[in-house]
FIBAKOL-189859 format. One record per residue: x, y, z of N, C-alpha, C, O in turn. Coordinates in steps of 0.001 Angstrom, whole numbers, plus 500000, padded with zeros to 6 digits. Layout:
BEGIN
XYZXYZXYZXYZ/...
***
This chain:
BEGIN
789441702749059919789877703929059171788839705037059194789190706214059281/787538704664059116786490705683059048786455706542060302786193707742060219/786718705939061477786731706724062704787868707736062692787693708883063102/789031707307062221790165708216062142789894709322061122790178710493061376/789348708944059979789026709926058951787955710891059451788016712090059180/786982710366060176785931711193060764786550712283061637786201713457061510/787454711899062509788090712865063420788879713903062634788842715089062961/789583713469061611790400714394060819789529715394060068789831716586060033/788465714911059478787571715806058740786960716842059669786919718026059337/786490716412060818785887717343061772786893718409062200786545719584062314/788123718004062435789155718946062905789496719959061820789584721156062092/789685719491060606790059720416059529788880721311059135789080722475058786/787673720788059185786509721616058880786359722721059922786057723864059581/786570722375061200786454723359062281787521724445062185787340725536062725/788632724160061503789713725141061380789330726305060483790004727336060494/788272726164059713787825727244058852788841727576057772789485726676057233/788996728861057446789935729262056390791377728847056656792176728767055723/791720728584057912793088728180058247793452726841057604794633726525057459/792448726056057220792726724756056603793234724890055170793845723963054639/792984726040054543793423726245053164794948726238053113795611726972053846/795482725412052251796926725290052138797537724259053053798740724008052981/796732723646053922797220722614054849797178721268054117796101720777053779/798350720676053873798406719432053118797699718299053852797113717422053218/797747718311055197797058717272055963795548717346055729794880716316055642/795016718562055627793592718733055352793260718216053956792247717544053759/794120718533052991793899718055051631793962716529051564793147715904050885/794919715932052260795041714475052260793789713822052838793305712820052312/793263714396053927792056713849054543790870713958053584790080713023053448/790757715107052925789661715275051970789763714282050824788763713680050434/790969714105050280791133713187049152790805711751049545790268710996048734/791121711369050773790724710034051247789210709923051314788630708912050919/788574710980051821787113710995051878786525710876050480785594710099050266/787048711626049535786534711589048168786671710198047563785760709717046888/787801709556047804788022708203047297787026707224047910786490706358047219/786782707365049213785832706477049891784411706691049371783646705735049251/784056707934049064782738708212048495782600707576047117781566706987046801/783632707695046306783563707153044947783510705629044930782973705034043995/784061705002045956784022703540046032782731703023046657782450701826046604/781951703915047245780735703505047936780949703059049358779998702650050025/782204703127049853782485702717051236781927703710052239781567703329053353/781850704988051856781254706022052697780051706610051969780028706690050741/779053707018052749777855707614052176777423708795053029777634708806054241/776817709786052391776290710930053125775088710537053977774796711186054981/774401709489053582773299708914054359773247707433054035773590707028052925/772819706620054995772785705179054773771628704544055523771154705090056518/771170703388055048770064702717055738770417702399057183771528701962057484/769457702624058069769636702358059500768276702009060082767432702884060276/768067700730060359766765700262060846766386700888062183765205700950062525/767374701353062939767090701940064248766660703402064165766168703953065150/766840704040063003766473705442062844764976705565062550764405704677061918/764330706646062994762884706801062779762468706721061319761398706198061009/763297707230060420762957707196058993763552705989058280763275705764057102/764379705203058996765081704093058360766381704504057709767058703677057097/766748705799057834767974706321057247768716707185058260768107707938059019/770045707062058258770897707860059131771728708817058280772380708402057323/771697710104058638772493711110057942773884711161058573774013711292059790/774908711058057755776289711190058224776742712619057968777356712920056944/776426713494058918776687714922058726778176715205058546778541716150057847/779033714406059160780470714658059034780957714435057605781908715078057160/780300713517056887780666713297055490780330714545054669781111714960053813/779176715133054933778821716359054228779767717496054588780097718327053742/780202717531055842781197718548056203782500718329055438783172719285055051/782849717065055225784040716767054445783910717225052998784878717703052406/782715717080052427782481717548051062782623719063050999783234719597050074/782059719752051984782201721210052037783653721624052231784094722638051691/784396720834053006785820721099053170786524721082051822787416721894051577/786133720166050949786739720090049624786532721357048814787427721777048080/785358721973048939785133723239048244786025724335048823786571725159048089/786165724332050146787014725341050794788466725206050366789154726205050160/788930723970050232790332723730049890790610723908048405791761724093048011/789588723854047589789779723880046143790104725257045603789690726276046155/790846725266044527791158726495043800790624726372042383790594725277041821/790202727492041801789703727461040437790808727037039480791943727510039547/790434726129038590791415725563037684790720725143036402789561724729036421/791429725252035288790880724733034033790900723214034096791928722605034394/789755722614033812789614721161033930789170720595032592787968720527032334/790084720191031744789684719582030473788994718250030713789412717461031560/787936718015029960787208716747030083786547716436028751785696717189028276/786941715336028160786338714904026905786525715896025773785662716022024904/787657716607025780787907717571024726787298718926024967787513719842024173/786541719089026040785940720369026386786713720999027543787497720326028212/786491722276027772787207722974028836786221723501029864785206724104029517/786531723265031137785694723743032227786583724444033248787786724195033312/785980725323034045786691725970035137785913725698036407784759726106036537/786552724999037355785877724632038595786933724433039672788131724522039404/786475724159040910787409723845041968788185722586041599787598721585041188/789492722640041747790311721512041295790080720264042136790477719169041740/789444720418043286789142719277044145787962718459043632787712717359044125/787231718986042641786045718285042134786042718222040603785172718812039963/787004717515040017786978717329038564785870716344038185785256715719039050/785626716217036888784696715192036415785327713815036610786533713645036426/784508712840036981785005711474037132785287710858035770784626711158034776/786280709996035757786616709253034545786290707778034773786688707200035785/785572707174033839785189705771033943785865704966032841786197705494031779/786061703686033111786548702750032101785540701617031968784610701510032767/785724700777030962784813699647030758784798698712031958783793698051032222/785910698656032684785981697781033857785025698211034961784645697395035802/784629699490034971783683699965035983782272699463035719781431699474036618/782006699020034489780691698494034097779577699514034287778427699149034527/779924700798034179778935701873034172778776702328032722779750702703032070/777557702289032235777305702634030826777007704124030709775963704587031169/777914704876030097777727706310029889777620706550028391778622706532027677/776408706773027925776139706941026504776665708304026055776487709284026778/777311708400024880777874709675024426776812710766024323775665710513023955/777235712002024662776307713109024458776300714175025525775326714922025612/777325714290026339777411715448027228777027715221028666776683716183029354/777068713995029161776800713723030568778043714000031409779159714035030891/777838714197032718778964714444033608778666713883034989777555714008035505/779687713261035577779605712760036945780744713416037719781907713280037339/780427714111038779781444714839039517782213713905040445781661712933040961/783487714207040649784283713440041611783593713440042965782994714436043372/783687712301043663783030712172044954781641711585044880780960711472045899/781204711204043674779918710522043499780170709045043251781177708672042650/779242708197043719779358706751043532778316706275042536777125706546042691/778769705565041514777884704887040572778236703411040579779372703034040290/777257702575040910777487701140040984777543700532039583777201701180038593/777977699290039523778014698557038257776604698435037686775630698281038423/776518698506036394775292698373035604774395699616035652773261699565035177/774878700726036213774148701990036102774229702462034652775264702313034002/773128703034034147773073703546032781772846705056032831771931705529033507/773677705806032117773587707265032078773278707708030656774114707568029763/772076708245030441771670708708029114771924710205029006771650710950029947/772444710652027871772858712051027774771687712999027508770676712601026929/771836714274027941772822714727028919772240714587030328771075714918030548/773009714118031250772572714015032646773725714441033544774851714617033079/773436714606034841774466715082035760774275714441037125773165714381037654/775388713960037686775383713409039040776382714220039866777558714304039513/775922714805040946776751715714041734777470714979042867777181713820043163/778404715682043483779258715129044528778430714579045696777416715165046077/778866713468046249778205712878047411777021712003047075776497711308047945/776585712026045809775446711194045425775845709723045408777008709385045191/774871708861045637775061707416045641773999706827044723772806706946045000/774423706189043626773495705612042657773766704113042582774850703696042174/772792703309042971773016701875043131772771701106041828772397701679040804/772993699795041901773034698913040735771757698969039891770645699049040413/771954698924038578770836698764037658769972699991037473768936699916036812/770366701114038035769560702328037906769838703003036578770969702992036092/768800703595035990768962704383034769768720705854035096767685706219035653/769699706692034737769563708137034860769350708664033452770281708696032647/768144709070033158767766709376031782768178710792031388768741711533032194/767894711157030151768329712432029584767807713627030385766646713663030792/768685714593030597768369715839031308767984715611032768767414716501033398/768281714450033307767996714182034717769156714670035580770307714687035142/768841715062036801769827715534037771769750714683039019768668714467039564/770900714197039478771008713584040795771819714560041642773032714679041467/771160715250042546771782716324043300772766715833044342772872714635044601/773483716771044937774512716450045916773950715633047068772935715994047664/774615714534047372774314713639048495773014712855048342772639712124049259/772313712981047214771094712193047013771426710706047002772475710300046502/770530709902047555770721708458047655769696707759046759768492707831047003/770189707084045720769322706428044740769536704923044834770670704449044766/768457704176044990768551702740045222768777701927043964769120702463042911/768579700622044091768763699684042994767572699717042033766425699872042453/767862699568040737766850699413039687765821700543039697764630700323039473/766298701736039958765457702936039875765519703469038452766559703372037801/764420704028037962764447704745036674764140706205036956763027706557037347/765150707054036752764952708496036798764695708940035371765630709051034578/763446709195035037763058709475033660763552710843033210764088711615034004/763366711129031935763890712348031331763453713585032103762279713757032428/764432714441032387764230715735033055763802715608034513763362716594035105/763918714425035107763644714285036544764725715015037335765905714956036988/764319715696038390765245716477039209765212715939040646764197716042041336/766332715367041080766455714893042455767319715911043193768517716026042930/766717716635044102767383717757044737768597717347045561768680716230046072/769529718278045673770728718054046472770648718764047807769788719620048021/771555718400048706771600719064050009773014718976050575773523717884050828/773635720118050770774888720197051525774723721095052736775334720854053777/773908722120052610773655722996053745772156723189053887771473723334052874/771599723197055125772322722955056371772878721534056445772298720589055909/774019721413057123774756720154057118773941719001057664774053717879057170/773121719257058675772371718174059311771097717799058564770406716860058959/770780718511057501769559718227056754769665716882056045770746716466055630/768533716217055913768502714907055261768516715070053747767803715919053212/769312714276053053769271714301051593768038713581051073767384712841051808/767729713797049819766647713054049181767044711588049058768180711266048710/766092710710049347766327709271049256765274708662048339764076708819048573/765719707970047302764840707205046425765222705738046602766305705327046187/764346704951047209764690703575047525764570702666046290764260703133045194/764818701374046484764913700420045379763621700344044556762517700492045078/763800700107043247762710699777042322761659700872042193760492700583041931/762059702113042373761144703248042212761193703734040763762259703769040150/760046704103040229759963704729038913759630706201039110758560706542039614/760554707073038709760360708519038789760082709012037378760961708956036518/758880709490037132758463709867035787759131711132035289759812711833036037/758925711411034012759534712573033393759084713877034031757925714031034416/760031714825034138759763716156034688759296716134036139758668717087036602/759593715062036857759317715044038296760381715849039028761491716030038527/760035716331040221760998716990041094760830716482042514759736716542043074/761911715981043099761873715473044480762925716243045256764112716164044940/762501716990046274763375717947046934763268717868048457762398717193049007/764193718590049126764132718878050558764013717639051431763193717584052347/764843716646051135764942715495052010763820714490051909763737713589052744/762959714607050929761855713651050768762396712229050614763403712006049943/761718711280051241762051709860051111760944709171050315759772709238050685/761317708516049232760360707753048430760664706281048650761720705793048247/759742705572049289759958704172049646759965703271048402759508703656047326/760491702080048589760698701128047504759392700820046751758303700806047324/759552700579045457758465700177044562757452701273044260756464701012043574/757666702483044748756719703559044454756848704002043005757861703755042350/755803704661042518755783705219041165755370706681041280754333706998041862/756191707570040718755835708986040632755493709283039183756356709215038308/754248709610038934753825709889037563754489711171037065754914712013037857/754571711302035759755222712461035147754664713763035707753452713939035835/755583714675036038755180715994036510754915716098037994754533717169038466/755099715036038744754875715078040192755999715846040878757175715615040596/755638716759041780756615717537042545756409717250044025755300717372044546/757494716868044697757426716553046123758424717427046879759616717419046570/757945718174047860758796719017048691758401718860050152757401718219050473/759187719443051016758893719374052443757572720069052799756890719677053745/757225721097052034756016721848052338754797721419051547753766722089051599/754890720319050814753778719875049969753051718705050603753630717622050688/751804718865051057751058717707051560750676716776050423750417717217049303/750645715483050723750284714463049738748996713790050202748893713358051350/748025713705049313746701713203049661746573711745049230746618711434048039/746415710862050201746315709428049946744836709054049850744162708899050868/744338708909048623742931708582048422742616707156048838741471706850049171/743611706279048824743384704869049150743181704690050644742268703981051067/744021705323051442743993705145052897743295706287053626743122706235054843/742895707315052887742201708433053506743064709250054437742589709713055474/744329709437054086745265710164054926745885711320054145745909711321052915/746384712300054893747170713377054309748576713255054870748770713312056084/749548713088053999750933712898054411751657714228054377751607714950053382/752333714549055478753067715805055577754414715566056247754582714622057019/755366716436055939756609716464056706756329717051058073755366717798058245/757163716719059048757076717279060396758432717887060731759396717677059994/758527718642061838759842719148062224760864718043062457762067718271062335/760384716838062794761292715730063102761651714884061893762697714236061890/760813714875060873761109714007059738760578714599058436759641715398058448/761180714205057316760761714750056017759475714110055525758918713223056171/759020714566054386757907713906053709758345712505053295759434712323052752/757487711513053557757797710129053215756659709567052362755502709560052781/757000709102051175756024708456050289756035706963050590757098706345050550/754888706366050887754867704953051306755307703988050203755306704325049020/755676702803050619756078701742049705754963701431048714753801701297049097/755325701318047445754435700907046351753347701925046024752441701619045249/753414703125046596752409704141046283752561704628044851753676704753044345/751436704903044200751427705492042867750925706926043017749761707155043346/751822707893042771751536709301043030751389710037041701752227709902040809/750317710814041580750082711588040360749885713054040733749515713352041868/750126713979039798749843715390040073748337715621040151747582715107039327/747908716389041137746500716718041288746341718168041686747283718953041581/745153718526042144744904719888042602743802719872043649743009718934043722/743765720918044451742687721082045438742239722537045404743053723436045193/740969722768045606740416724120045486740875725003046640741142724512047737/740965726291046395741264727274047435739939727617048107739061728220047490/739799727230049382738500727425050043738608728117051389737698728022052212/739725728821051622739830729594052849740818730738052646741546730774051654/740835731662053586741723732804053497741041733990052833739900733893052381/741757735114052780741190736346052252740786736221050796739871736906050338/741468735345050065741181735206048645740049734240048334739786733950047167/739360733728049389738370732674049152737253733088048200737003732366047234/736562734220048420735494734575047474736009734743046053735395734283045090/737155735417045943737706735613044603738130734283043988737970734067042787/738672733395044821739154732123044285738021731307043698738202730620042693/736837731379044324735693730669043772735290731259042419734980730536041471/735304732585042359734923733233041110735936732952040011735579732800038842/737216732885040407738270732678039422738561731203039166739303730865038243/737971730315039987738219728893039821739640728484040160740217727614039508/740211729125041199741598728845041554741729727518042299740827727105043027/742865726866042101743187725658042854744688725606043072745449726282042380/745108724801044036746513724637044372746991723249043965746230722281043983/748265723174043599748852721876043252748810720943044453749071721363045581/748482719673044213748432718683045284748742717301044712747952716773043929/749890716696045092750146715317044666749169714365045347748823714545046514/748732713358044608747686712455045086748138711009044895748608710634043821/747991710200045946748205708754045825746879708144045370745897708145046112/746865707629044155745615707120043587745489705608043729744385705072043631/746592704919043957746558703464044106747897703011044660748811703814044844/748002701719044923749275701118045299749651700102044235748787699435043666/750920699992043975751452699260042829751002697801042837751017697137043874/750602697319041666750169695937041510750808695355040252751674695987039648/750391694166039859750989693509038696750786694318037421751665694347036559/749638694974037295749373695768036096750355696931036006750872697240034933/750606697576037156751570698677037177752952698168036829753690698828036097/753314696997037344754632696435037061754801696127035576755879696327035017/753737695641034936753824695325033517754133696560032689754794696470031654/753650697729033148753875698957032386755319699405032444755727700269031667/756100698839033347757516699224033464758465698161032921759682698301033042/757927697110032330758768696020031835759739696478030749760840695943030626/759323697466029967760163697952028874761536698409029360762521698307028628/761604698913030591762878699407031115763947698331031084765102698631030784/763602697098031382764592696024031407765214695809030042766369695396029943/764455696086028985764972695905027625765948696998027242766745696821026321/765897698138027942766741699272027604768059699266028349768947700051028013/768222698420029340769396698484030213770548697695029604771628697627030190/
***
């Protein structure tokens, strides 16, 4: 079915505005949306043969964009409140049988997002279309899971953590947070960054494609390249740091002013002591 759906999505997306009003295009999109919500399709998925270990399914993202093109603005009542959005992307409705815990208080999950059993959603939080959130993950208050972001098993996205989304450019890699990662409060992970399993991002850490990460343990500087995004190694513990401004036209002034630039730093790799500090999460799930 996926091959047939793939061909249909590509054809209707290529039709541009002509696809609007085409029931066949709408049917193909709705099948795609259903497959995304069930977890059968993903915007990106593990692939051991890929250089980063992840394969981007660009056609799935094109299908999501097709849904925006086909959608019309409509009043969308949800939980007694009124919203106006594309009718192709209403808020998802969950039941107890889904085994997804959504605590009262203003959270929203958009249609086309997958939440596995035992996911916990603390209010207010938001999960956007195309996102994949795996078993046992907690999405804490004011946290965002952006479009097409891939979140692994037993991840904790702490309060106000922002996981960036990506729909355009279509071929761009979404943010990937692998299994058992702890993302601290007010963290931001953007622009296709991959955080490997068991890593810890301390509160306030910001990771982007243009941000070098300084590994004090291994004596390396980690950077994105034109071929691959920034990748945080397995079990790395990353904290916010800074480095002095020591070159460029502003160098003399920077010394006088004591200027420095933000720099995330790997200070250690996760051990039993680090794991003990996260034990409380199991009691909250």
